[in-house]
C-alpha positions as CSV (number, residue, x, y, z in Angstrom):
1,M,-11.4,-10.1,23.0
2,T,-11.6,-11.6,19.5
3,Y,-12.6,-9.7,16.4
4,S,-16.2,-8.5,16.2
5,N,-17.5,-5.7,14.1
6,E,-20.2,-5.0,16.6
7,P,-20.2,-1.4,17.8
8,I,-18.8,-0.8,21.3
9,E,-19.8,2.0,23.7
10,I,-16.7,3.7,25.1
11,D,-17.1,6.8,27.3
12,G,-20.5,7.6,25.9
13,K,-19.3,7.3,22.3
14,I,-19.9,4.5,19.8
15,F,-16.7,2.9,18.5
16,Q,-17.2,0.8,15.2
17,P,-14.3,-1.7,15.1
18,L,-12.5,-2.1,11.7
19,L,-9.3,-3.9,12.6
20,H,-8.0,-5.7,15.7
21,L,-4.2,-5.7,16.1
22,L,-3.5,-9.0,17.8
23,Y,0.2,-8.6,18.2
24,V,3.2,-6.6,16.9
25,E,6.4,-8.2,15.8
26,E,9.3,-5.8,15.9
27,P,12.1,-6.3,13.3
28,D,14.5,-9.0,14.3
29,F,17.8,-9.5,12.4
30,G,19.5,-12.0,14.6
31,C,23.3,-12.1,14.2
32,E,23.1,-10.8,10.5
33,G,22.4,-7.2,11.7
34,V,20.3,-4.6,10.0
35,P,20.1,-4.9,6.2
36,E,22.0,-2.1,4.3
37,D,19.4,-1.5,1.7
38,G,15.6,-1.3,1.8
39,A,13.2,-0.4,4.5
40,V,13.5,-2.1,7.9
41,C,10.1,-3.6,8.6
42,G,8.3,-5.4,11.4
43,S,4.8,-6.8,11.1
44,I,1.4,-6.6,12.7
45,V,-0.8,-9.7,12.9
46,A,-4.3,-8.3,12.7
47,E,-7.9,-9.6,12.2
48,D,-10.8,-8.0,10.5
49,A,-14.0,-9.1,8.8
50,A,-12.0,-10.8,6.0
51,G,-9.9,-12.8,8.5
52,R,-6.4,-12.9,10.0
53,R,-3.4,-11.5,8.1
54,T,0.1,-10.2,8.6
55,I,0.6,-6.6,7.6
56,P,4.2,-5.1,7.2
57,I,5.0,-1.9,9.0
58,E,8.2,0.2,8.6
59,E,10.3,0.3,11.8
60,Q,10.2,4.2,12.0
61,T,6.4,4.2,11.6
62,L,6.0,1.5,14.3
63,F,8.2,3.3,16.8
64,A,6.3,6.6,16.2
65,S,2.9,5.0,16.6
66,R,1.0,3.6,19.6
67,L,0.1,0.4,17.7
68,D,0.6,-2.5,20.1
69,N,-0.8,-5.9,21.1
70,D,-4.6,-5.9,21.5
71,T,-5.1,-2.5,19.9
72,W,-8.1,-1.7,17.8
73,I,-8.7,0.7,15.0
74,G,-12.2,1.9,14.2
75,M,-14.5,4.8,13.6
76,T,-16.1,7.1,16.1
77,D,-18.2,10.0,14.8
78,G,-16.6,9.6,11.3
79,V,-13.0,9.8,12.7
80,L,-10.5,7.0,12.6
81,M,-9.7,6.2,16.3
82,L,-7.4,3.9,18.2
83,L,-8.7,1.9,21.1
84,D,-5.8,0.6,23.3
85,A,-5.8,-2.4,25.6
86,K,-6.8,-0.2,28.5
87,K,-9.9,0.9,26.6
88,H,-8.6,4.5,26.0
89,L,-10.0,6.0,22.8
90,S,-8.0,8.6,20.8
91,P,-7.6,9.8,17.2
92,L,-4.9,8.2,15.1
93,N,-1.6,10.1,15.2
94,E,0.3,10.9,12.0
95,A,2.3,7.7,12.0
96,E,-0.8,5.6,12.6
97,Q,-2.6,7.4,9.8
98,M,0.3,6.8,7.4
99,W,0.3,3.1,8.2
100,W,-3.5,2.8,7.8
101,K,-3.3,4.3,4.3
102,T,-0.7,1.8,3.2
103,K,-2.1,-1.4,4.8
């Protein structure tokens, strides 16, 4: 499914899409290894009403989240929710909320 901001009915609730996470790129350092200074980051390629963009995400936040390929973030009843590829709807966890605030 490509990005659309049209509301979706999921389990009797209305989900208002805000951001479609197309795919997640985990950090890759090749033969150089992990850098000694600075945050280790991956990236999320996402699409919203403004278009497609790449958004950095710290490795520890990525691994503590459920953000994955073909995941959506949106609103249901005034609460930020995550809609996974299996169409399971759940509130953002702490790591996902942290990332959302910094994106």
